[in-house]
C-alpha positions as CSV (number, residue, x, y, z in Angstrom):
1,M,-8.9,-0.7,4.0
2,N,-5.2,-0.6,4.8
3,Q,-2.9,0.3,1.9
4,P,-0.7,-2.5,0.7
5,V,2.9,-2.7,1.9
6,K,5.0,-1.3,-1.0
7,I,8.3,-3.1,-1.6
8,A,10.7,-1.7,-4.2
9,V,13.2,-4.0,-5.9
10,V,16.0,-1.7,-7.1
11,G,19.7,-1.7,-8.2
12,P,22.1,-1.3,-11.0
13,E,21.6,-2.8,-14.4
14,S,21.6,-6.6,-14.7
15,T,21.1,-7.5,-11.1
16,G,17.9,-9.5,-11.5
17,K,15.2,-6.9,-10.6
18,S,12.6,-8.2,-12.9
19,T,13.2,-11.8,-12.2
20,M,13.2,-11.1,-8.4
21,S,10.0,-9.0,-8.7
22,A,8.2,-11.8,-10.5
23,Y,9.4,-14.4,-8.0
24,L,8.4,-12.4,-4.9
25,A,4.9,-11.6,-6.4
26,N,4.4,-15.3,-7.1
27,H,5.7,-16.2,-3.5
28,Y,3.4,-13.7,-1.9
29,Q,0.5,-14.2,-4.3
30,T,0.3,-10.6,-5.4
31,V,1.0,-8.5,-8.4
32,W,4.2,-6.7,-9.4
33,V,4.6,-3.4,-11.2
34,P,7.0,-3.8,-14.2
35,E,9.7,-1.3,-15.0
36,Y,7.8,1.2,-17.3
37,A,11.1,2.4,-18.8
38,R,11.9,-0.9,-20.3
39,G,8.8,-0.9,-22.5
40,Y,9.1,2.8,-23.3
41,C,12.8,2.5,-24.3
42,E,12.2,-0.5,-26.6
43,K,10.1,1.8,-28.8
44,L,12.7,4.5,-29.0
45,T,14.8,4.9,-32.2
46,G,17.6,6.8,-30.4
47,P,18.9,7.4,-26.9
48,P,16.3,8.8,-24.4
49,T,15.9,12.6,-24.4
50,W,15.1,14.8,-21.5
51,Q,11.5,14.6,-22.4
52,D,11.7,10.8,-22.5
53,E,13.0,10.8,-18.9
54,I,10.1,12.9,-17.8
55,N,7.6,10.7,-19.7
56,M,9.1,7.6,-18.0
57,F,8.7,9.3,-14.6
58,Y,5.1,9.9,-15.1
59,G,4.5,6.5,-16.7
60,Q,6.1,4.7,-13.8
61,V,4.0,6.6,-11.3
62,E,0.7,5.9,-13.2
63,L,1.5,2.2,-13.7
64,E,2.2,1.7,-10.1
65,K,-1.0,3.7,-9.2
66,S,-3.1,1.6,-11.5
67,M,-1.8,-1.7,-10.1
68,L,-2.1,-0.7,-6.4
69,P,-5.7,-1.9,-6.1
70,Q,-4.8,-5.3,-7.5
71,A,-2.2,-5.9,-4.8
72,N,-2.8,-8.6,-2.2
73,K,-1.4,-6.9,1.0
74,I,1.9,-6.3,-0.7
75,L,2.9,-4.4,-4.0
76,I,6.2,-5.5,-5.5
77,C,7.7,-2.7,-7.7
78,D,10.4,-3.7,-10.2
79,T,12.3,-0.5,-9.7
80,T,11.0,3.0,-9.0
81,F,11.3,6.3,-10.6
82,I,14.5,6.9,-8.7
83,T,16.0,5.4,-11.8
84,V,14.9,8.5,-13.8
85,K,16.9,10.6,-11.3
86,I,20.0,8.3,-11.5
87,W,19.9,8.2,-15.4
88,S,19.2,11.9,-15.8
89,D,22.0,12.8,-13.5
90,E,24.4,10.6,-15.3
91,I,23.4,11.5,-18.8
92,F,22.3,15.1,-18.6
93,G,24.0,16.1,-15.3
94,K,20.7,17.1,-13.6
95,S,17.3,15.6,-12.9
96,P,13.8,16.7,-13.9
97,Q,12.2,19.0,-11.2
98,E,9.1,16.8,-11.3
99,V,11.3,13.9,-10.1
100,L,13.0,15.9,-7.4
101,D,9.7,17.2,-6.1
102,A,8.1,13.8,-6.0
103,L,10.8,11.7,-4.5
104,P,10.3,12.8,-0.8
105,Q,6.5,12.2,-1.1
106,H,6.5,8.9,-3.0
107,K,7.7,6.4,-0.3
108,Y,8.1,2.7,-0.3
109,D,7.9,0.7,3.0
110,L,11.0,-1.3,2.1
111,Y,13.6,-1.3,-0.6
112,L,15.5,-4.4,-1.7
113,L,18.8,-3.2,-3.2
114,L,20.0,-6.0,-5.4
115,N,23.9,-6.4,-5.3
116,I,26.1,-6.6,-8.3
117,D,27.2,-10.1,-7.6
118,L,25.3,-11.6,-10.5
119,P,27.1,-12.0,-13.9
120,W,26.4,-9.4,-16.4
121,Q,23.7,-10.3,-19.0
122,D,23.9,-8.6,-22.3
123,D,20.7,-6.7,-23.3
124,P,20.1,-4.1,-26.0
125,L,18.7,-1.7,-23.3
126,R,21.7,-2.0,-20.9
127,D,24.6,0.5,-21.4
128,F,27.2,0.3,-18.6
129,P,28.6,-3.1,-17.8
130,H,31.9,-1.4,-16.7
131,M,30.1,1.0,-14.2
132,R,28.3,-1.5,-11.9
133,E,30.4,-0.5,-8.8
134,H,29.7,3.2,-9.5
135,F,26.0,2.7,-9.9
136,M,25.8,0.5,-6.8
137,Q,27.3,3.5,-4.9
138,V,24.9,5.9,-6.5
139,W,22.0,3.6,-5.3
140,H,23.3,3.6,-1.8
141,H,23.6,7.4,-1.9
142,E,20.1,8.0,-3.3
143,L,18.5,5.6,-0.8
144,K,20.3,7.1,2.0
145,A,19.4,10.7,0.9
146,L,15.7,9.6,1.1
147,D,16.3,8.0,4.5
148,A,14.9,4.9,3.0
149,N,14.5,1.5,4.7
150,Y,16.7,-0.7,2.5
151,V,18.5,-3.9,2.7
152,V,21.2,-5.2,0.3
153,I,20.3,-8.6,-1.2
154,S,23.2,-10.7,-2.4
155,G,23.8,-14.3,-3.5
156,T,23.0,-16.4,-6.5
157,G,20.2,-18.7,-7.5
158,D,17.8,-19.8,-4.7
159,D,20.0,-18.1,-2.0
160,R,19.2,-14.8,-3.4
161,Y,15.4,-15.3,-3.5
162,E,15.5,-16.9,0.0
163,S,17.4,-13.8,1.4
164,A,14.8,-11.4,-0.1
165,V,11.9,-13.5,1.3
166,K,13.6,-13.6,4.7
167,V,14.0,-9.9,4.8
168,I,10.4,-9.2,3.7
169,D,9.0,-11.7,6.2
170,Q,11.0,-10.1,9.0
171,F,9.8,-6.6,7.9
172,L,6.1,-7.8,7.8
173,A,6.4,-9.4,11.3
174,K,7.4,-6.0,12.7
175,H,4.7,-4.1,10.9
């Protein structure tokens, strides 16, 4: 059996990744892998530690692995463990070696980088409303460093969803 096409929905905070992931999974009648870190961080009583970042890396990888057999030709991933690298670099000035070692091996067929053109939505787990431009540039840098196949998705409302579907449909038609 062919492996499902893996599509990662990524981007800075408050760009609609979870909503987009749910929409795409419904549209393509498949499953989506939620962001492991969200549930993990909701249980923390303080800021994430270095060990928490490592735990979130392993948790995201395992969650994705467990959901892969349920995918219907496409697996939609609400972010990836690249977020562990981005947050670790920002907060601790470096990334866990496990993450750095796994990045080149853990590929996605297509990344949808959601633009910061949506209004900021307050959330107790979001920390950097004033740094969206910075993190958008970080995402570009990280994806280029992986030589990732990625497209920026912009727009609001239905336009944003339609843009994502169009990009995925074009990708699927070529592969």
